[in-house]
C-alpha positions as CSV (number, residue, x, y, z in Angstrom):
1,M,0.0,0.0,0.0
2,S,1.3,3.5,-0.9
3,K,2.0,6.0,1.9
4,V,-0.6,8.4,0.6
5,L,-3.3,5.6,0.4
6,N,-2.4,4.6,4.0
7,E,-2.8,8.2,5.1
8,L,-6.2,8.4,3.4
9,L,-7.4,5.2,5.2
10,G,-6.2,6.8,8.4
11,L,-8.1,10.0,7.6
12,L,-11.3,8.0,7.3
13,E,-10.8,6.3,10.7
14,L,-12.6,8.6,13.1
15,E,-12.2,9.0,16.9
16,K,-15.4,8.3,18.9
17,L,-16.0,11.1,21.4
18,D,-19.4,10.0,22.7
19,E,-22.4,8.0,21.6
20,N,-23.0,8.8,17.9
21,L,-20.4,11.7,18.1
22,F,-17.1,11.4,16.2
23,I,-14.2,13.6,15.2
24,G,-12.0,13.4,12.1
25,Q,-8.7,15.1,11.2
26,S,-8.5,17.2,8.1
27,Q,-6.2,17.0,5.1
28,D,-4.8,20.2,3.5
29,L,-4.6,19.5,-0.2
30,G,-3.6,23.2,-0.9
31,F,-7.1,24.2,-2.0
32,K,-8.9,27.3,-0.5
33,A,-11.3,25.1,1.3
34,L,-11.6,21.6,2.7
35,F,-11.9,19.0,-0.1
36,G,-15.5,17.8,-0.4
37,G,-14.5,14.2,-0.9
38,Q,-13.0,14.1,2.6
39,V,-16.2,15.1,4.4
40,I,-18.2,12.6,2.3
41,G,-15.9,9.8,3.2
42,Q,-15.6,10.7,6.9
43,A,-19.4,11.2,7.2
44,L,-20.0,7.7,5.7
45,S,-17.4,6.3,8.1
46,A,-19.1,7.9,11.1
47,A,-22.5,6.4,10.0
48,K,-20.9,3.0,9.6
49,Q,-20.0,2.9,13.2
50,T,-23.7,3.0,14.3
51,L,-24.7,0.0,12.1
52,A,-24.4,-3.8,12.1
53,Q,-21.9,-5.0,9.5
54,E,-24.5,-6.8,7.4
55,R,-26.2,-3.4,6.6
56,Q,-24.5,-2.2,3.5
57,L,-24.5,1.4,2.1
58,H,-26.6,1.7,-1.0
59,S,-27.1,5.4,-1.4
60,F,-26.4,8.9,0.1
61,H,-27.5,12.4,-0.6
62,S,-25.5,15.4,0.7
63,Y,-25.3,19.2,0.7
64,F,-22.2,21.3,1.2
65,L,-23.4,24.2,3.3
66,R,-20.2,26.2,4.0
67,P,-16.6,26.0,3.0
68,G,-14.6,23.9,5.5
69,D,-11.3,24.8,7.0
70,A,-8.6,22.3,6.0
71,K,-6.4,23.2,9.0
72,K,-9.0,22.2,11.6
73,P,-10.7,18.8,12.5
74,V,-14.3,18.1,11.7
75,T,-16.9,16.9,14.2
76,Y,-19.6,14.5,13.0
77,I,-23.0,14.0,14.7
78,V,-24.9,10.9,13.6
79,E,-28.7,10.8,14.0
80,I,-30.2,7.2,14.0
81,T,-33.2,8.0,11.9
82,R,-34.6,4.5,11.3
83,D,-33.7,0.8,11.6
84,G,-36.3,-1.3,9.7
85,K,-36.3,-5.0,8.8
86,S,-34.4,-4.4,5.5
87,F,-33.2,-0.7,5.5
88,S,-31.5,1.6,7.9
89,T,-31.2,5.4,7.6
90,R,-28.7,7.7,9.1
91,R,-28.4,11.5,9.0
92,V,-24.9,12.9,9.6
93,Q,-24.0,16.6,10.2
94,A,-20.5,17.8,9.9
95,M,-19.5,20.7,12.2
96,Q,-16.6,23.2,12.4
97,N,-16.4,26.3,14.7
98,G,-19.9,25.5,16.0
99,R,-21.6,25.7,12.6
100,A,-22.8,23.0,10.2
101,I,-20.6,22.8,7.0
102,F,-22.2,19.6,5.5
103,N,-25.3,17.4,5.8
104,L,-25.6,13.8,4.6
105,T,-28.4,11.3,4.6
106,A,-27.4,7.7,3.9
107,S,-29.5,4.5,3.5
108,F,-28.2,1.0,4.2
109,Q,-29.7,-2.3,3.3
110,I,-29.3,-6.0,4.1
111,E,-28.2,-8.1,1.1
112,E,-31.2,-9.2,-1.1
113,L,-31.7,-10.9,-4.5
114,G,-33.9,-9.2,-7.1
115,F,-34.4,-8.1,-10.7
116,E,-31.3,-7.1,-12.6
117,H,-30.6,-4.8,-15.5
118,Q,-28.1,-2.0,-16.3
119,D,-26.9,0.4,-18.9
120,D,-24.1,-0.9,-21.1
121,M,-20.5,0.2,-20.4
122,P,-19.3,2.6,-23.2
123,A,-16.6,1.3,-25.5
124,V,-13.4,3.1,-24.5
125,V,-9.7,2.3,-24.5
126,G,-8.5,0.6,-21.3
127,P,-6.3,2.2,-18.7
128,E,-3.1,0.5,-19.8
129,G,-0.9,3.0,-21.7
130,L,-2.9,6.1,-20.8
131,A,-1.1,8.9,-19.0
132,T,-2.1,9.8,-15.5
133,I,-3.5,13.3,-14.7
134,Q,-0.4,14.1,-12.8
135,E,1.8,13.1,-15.8
136,L,-0.3,15.4,-18.0
137,Q,-0.1,18.3,-15.6
138,L,3.7,17.9,-15.3
139,Q,3.9,18.8,-19.0
140,H,2.9,22.3,-18.0
141,K,5.2,22.6,-15.0
142,D,7.4,25.3,-16.6
143,V,4.5,27.7,-17.0
144,I,2.8,27.0,-13.6
145,P,4.0,29.3,-10.7
146,A,6.5,27.5,-8.4
147,A,4.3,28.4,-5.4
148,M,1.6,26.1,-6.8
149,H,3.8,23.1,-7.5
150,S,3.5,21.5,-4.1
151,T,-0.3,21.6,-4.4
152,I,-0.8,20.6,-8.1
153,F,1.9,18.0,-8.3
154,A,1.5,16.4,-4.9
155,E,1.0,12.6,-4.9
156,R,-2.6,11.6,-4.5
157,P,-4.0,8.3,-3.0
158,I,-6.1,7.7,-6.1
159,E,-4.7,7.3,-9.6
160,F,-6.7,8.9,-12.4
161,R,-6.1,8.2,-16.1
162,P,-8.3,10.4,-18.4
163,V,-9.5,9.0,-21.7
164,K,-10.4,12.4,-23.1
165,E,-7.5,14.9,-23.8
166,Y,-8.1,18.2,-22.2
167,D,-5.7,21.2,-21.8
168,W,-6.4,22.8,-18.4
169,L,-4.2,25.9,-19.2
170,N,-5.7,26.6,-22.6
171,P,-9.1,24.8,-22.6
172,K,-11.0,24.6,-25.9
173,K,-14.7,24.0,-26.2
174,S,-15.5,20.3,-26.2
175,S,-18.3,17.9,-25.6
176,S,-20.0,17.7,-22.2
177,K,-18.7,14.2,-21.7
178,N,-15.7,12.9,-19.9
179,Q,-14.3,9.5,-19.0
180,I,-11.6,8.7,-16.5
181,W,-10.2,5.4,-15.3
182,M,-9.4,5.4,-11.5
183,K,-8.2,3.1,-8.7
184,A,-6.6,3.3,-5.3
185,K,-2.8,3.3,-5.3
186,G,-2.3,0.0,-3.5
187,D,-4.3,-2.8,-2.0
188,L,-7.3,-2.0,0.2
189,P,-8.6,-4.0,3.1
190,N,-11.1,-6.9,2.3
191,D,-13.9,-5.0,4.1
192,L,-15.9,-3.9,1.0
193,R,-17.6,-1.1,3.1
194,I,-14.2,0.7,3.0
195,H,-14.1,0.4,-0.8
196,K,-17.4,2.3,-0.9
197,Y,-16.2,5.1,1.3
198,V,-13.0,5.5,-0.6
199,L,-14.9,5.6,-3.9
200,G,-17.2,8.2,-2.3
201,Y,-14.1,10.3,-1.5
202,A,-12.8,9.8,-5.1
203,S,-16.1,10.5,-6.8
204,D,-15.7,14.3,-6.1
205,Y,-12.5,14.5,-8.2
206,N,-12.8,15.4,-11.9
207,F,-16.6,15.5,-11.7
208,L,-18.1,19.1,-11.7
209,P,-15.4,20.4,-14.1
210,T,-17.0,18.4,-16.9
211,A,-19.9,21.0,-16.8
212,V,-17.5,23.7,-18.2
213,H,-15.9,21.6,-21.0
214,P,-18.5,23.0,-23.5
215,H,-17.6,26.5,-22.5
216,G,-13.8,26.4,-22.8
217,R,-13.1,26.8,-19.1
218,S,-11.2,24.8,-16.5
219,V,-10.6,24.9,-12.8
220,W,-7.4,26.9,-13.7
221,S,-9.3,29.6,-15.6
222,K,-8.9,33.2,-14.4
223,D,-11.7,35.0,-12.6
224,F,-13.7,31.7,-12.4
225,Q,-15.5,30.0,-9.5
226,I,-16.4,26.4,-9.3
227,A,-17.8,24.8,-6.1
228,T,-20.0,21.8,-5.2
229,I,-23.5,22.4,-3.9
230,D,-24.8,18.9,-3.5
231,H,-23.6,15.3,-4.2
232,S,-25.5,12.1,-4.4
233,M,-24.4,8.5,-5.0
234,W,-26.0,5.1,-5.4
235,F,-24.1,1.8,-5.1
236,H,-25.5,-1.1,-7.2
237,R,-23.1,-4.0,-7.0
238,D,-20.0,-5.0,-4.9
239,F,-16.6,-3.9,-6.3
240,R,-13.0,-3.5,-5.4
241,F,-11.5,-0.1,-5.7
242,D,-8.0,-1.4,-5.8
243,D,-9.0,-2.6,-9.4
244,W,-9.6,-0.1,-12.2
245,L,-13.0,1.5,-12.4
246,L,-14.3,3.7,-15.3
247,Y,-15.9,7.0,-14.3
248,D,-18.2,7.8,-17.3
249,I,-19.4,11.4,-16.8
250,D,-21.8,13.7,-18.7
251,S,-23.2,17.2,-18.0
252,P,-26.8,17.5,-19.4
253,S,-27.3,21.1,-18.4
254,A,-25.8,24.4,-17.2
255,S,-27.9,27.4,-16.3
256,G,-28.4,30.1,-13.6
257,G,-24.7,30.0,-12.5
258,R,-24.9,26.2,-11.9
259,G,-23.9,23.1,-13.7
260,L,-25.2,19.5,-13.4
261,V,-23.1,16.4,-13.8
262,R,-24.0,12.7,-13.8
263,G,-21.7,9.8,-13.5
264,K,-21.8,6.0,-14.1
265,I,-19.0,3.9,-12.6
266,Y,-18.1,0.5,-14.2
267,N,-15.6,-2.2,-13.3
268,Q,-13.5,-3.7,-16.1
269,Q,-16.0,-6.6,-16.5
270,G,-18.6,-4.0,-17.7
271,Q,-20.7,-4.1,-14.5
272,L,-22.3,-0.9,-13.4
273,V,-21.2,-0.7,-9.8
274,A,-22.3,2.9,-8.8
275,S,-24.0,6.1,-10.1
276,T,-23.4,9.7,-9.1
277,A,-25.0,13.1,-9.5
278,Q,-23.8,16.5,-8.5
279,E,-24.8,20.2,-9.0
280,G,-22.4,23.0,-8.4
281,V,-21.7,26.7,-8.8
282,I,-19.9,27.6,-12.1
283,R,-19.4,31.4,-12.4
284,Q,-17.2,33.6,-14.6
285,Y,-16.6,37.0,-13.0
């Protein structure tokens, strides 16, 4: 297991302060605010500690209320909303400085058999031979201010290999579709619940920026704001995130200073293992 992946797993292990009350440390990735994937993963980890192991996460819906401070820990309050025969529901509130920064509602289910169908996996090139996002960004190292190098070129616990070529410094208008292979950098524990929480963390990467591809903008564009408002996710089938998964993203709409993105996540065998949706602010000043 890589050092950065081990650090991520440690980040998702929360300290229990009291019944249904937990605290998690923060990771400063060099952004202006706390990375959204961190609070998603930690909130799910907090909810997990109030459930029997046979109750597996199948969906969550969340709202980002305020920017978090990456230099301070986050407190998580778990509300046990319902425990039924088949389903359990938990509501998690993330707090910093006495104020809510994030709300999440998650649903868990015991394993059941039922009807099966899914969308087909798109035909794309495999991950082998594709450059990583970090390798692509390093091609621009000489024109990126040195003060930003430690942030942009820092090693990440998840490896991303985009199928679509995109120039972040000089973006051109392109389709509202984006496909990226991704996997954890190293072996994950055999507890498949952890794979879901790590995928929840990773699902916030490379997602909302797809909404600005048709407009010739990127997260590096000047006088530009991009920020997540809400994030939802559904888990359909078991998977391992230490194997490659394809993140198939599209943006059906942008309007009113907001962009909507949807994602389908497939394993290499073509099984649809998860789906995502997110809306966020996209503004040009």
